[in-house]
C-alpha distance (Angstrom), angle and dihedral (degrees) to the residues before:
residue distance angle dihedral
X1 . . .
X2 3.81 . .
X3 3.79 123.6 .
X4 3.79 120.1 -156.6
X5 3.79 133.5 178.4
X6 3.81 119.7 -139.8
X7 3.80 123.9 -169.0
X8 3.81 114.6 -171.7
X9 3.80 137.7 162.1
X10 3.79 93.4 -123.4
X11 3.80 101.1 170.1
X12 3.81 126.7 37.4
X13 3.80 120.7 178.2
X14 3.80 133.1 -179.1
X15 3.80 108.1 -145.8
X16 3.80 136.8 178.8
X17 3.81 108.7 -130.6
X18 3.79 119.5 179.9
X19 3.79 93.8 -27.7
X20 3.81 92.9 -46.1
X21 3.77 128.4 101.3
X22 3.81 115.8 -129.0
X23 3.78 135.0 175.0
X24 3.80 116.5 -129.4
X25 3.80 117.3 -157.0
X26 3.79 126.1 -165.8
X27 3.79 114.4 -161.4
X28 3.79 118.7 -159.8
X29 3.79 121.3 -155.8
X30 3.79 110.9 -162.3
X31 3.78 131.7 -175.1
X32 3.80 108.8 -150.8
X33 3.80 126.1 -165.7
X34 3.81 117.5 -169.7
X35 3.81 91.6 -22.7
X36 3.82 95.5 -47.7
X37 3.82 123.6 108.2
X38 3.80 107.1 -124.4
X39 3.81 98.1 171.6
X40 3.79 137.5 13.3
X41 3.79 138.6 177.0
X42 3.79 133.7 -178.2
X43 3.78 137.5 -141.4
X44 3.81 127.2 -173.1
X45 3.77 130.5 -158.8
X46 3.78 136.0 171.1
X47 3.79 127.2 -132.0
X48 3.81 118.3 -153.9
X49 3.80 125.8 -158.3
X50 3.81 91.3 -106.1
X51 3.81 93.1 48.2
X52 3.80 130.6 101.5
X53 3.80 112.9 -107.9
X54 3.81 96.8 166.4
X55 3.83 92.3 110.1
X56 3.81 93.7 51.2
X57 3.83 122.1 103.7
X58 3.80 115.7 -84.5
X59 3.81 94.5 -103.5
X60 3.83 91.3 54.1
X61 3.82 91.8 46.3
X62 3.80 90.6 51.7
X63 3.80 92.0 52.9
X64 3.83 93.0 45.4
X65 3.81 91.1 49.8
X66 3.80 90.7 51.5
X67 3.81 95.7 44.5
X68 3.81 99.1 41.8
X69 3.83 100.8 41.2
């Protein structure tokens, strides 16, 4: 019986907000026991064009670089 914790950016959206383009990121935190998710929670945050996305996962960085360049 092994428990593991997974944290992944599972939903990334490019959205127009008040004339500005932003990237919304949903992060899922999952507790997995023997391959089955037994608990999950979500957190959302928004990245603006003047923000720092260097600490984001690679897939989020790639999208931000494409959207904000």
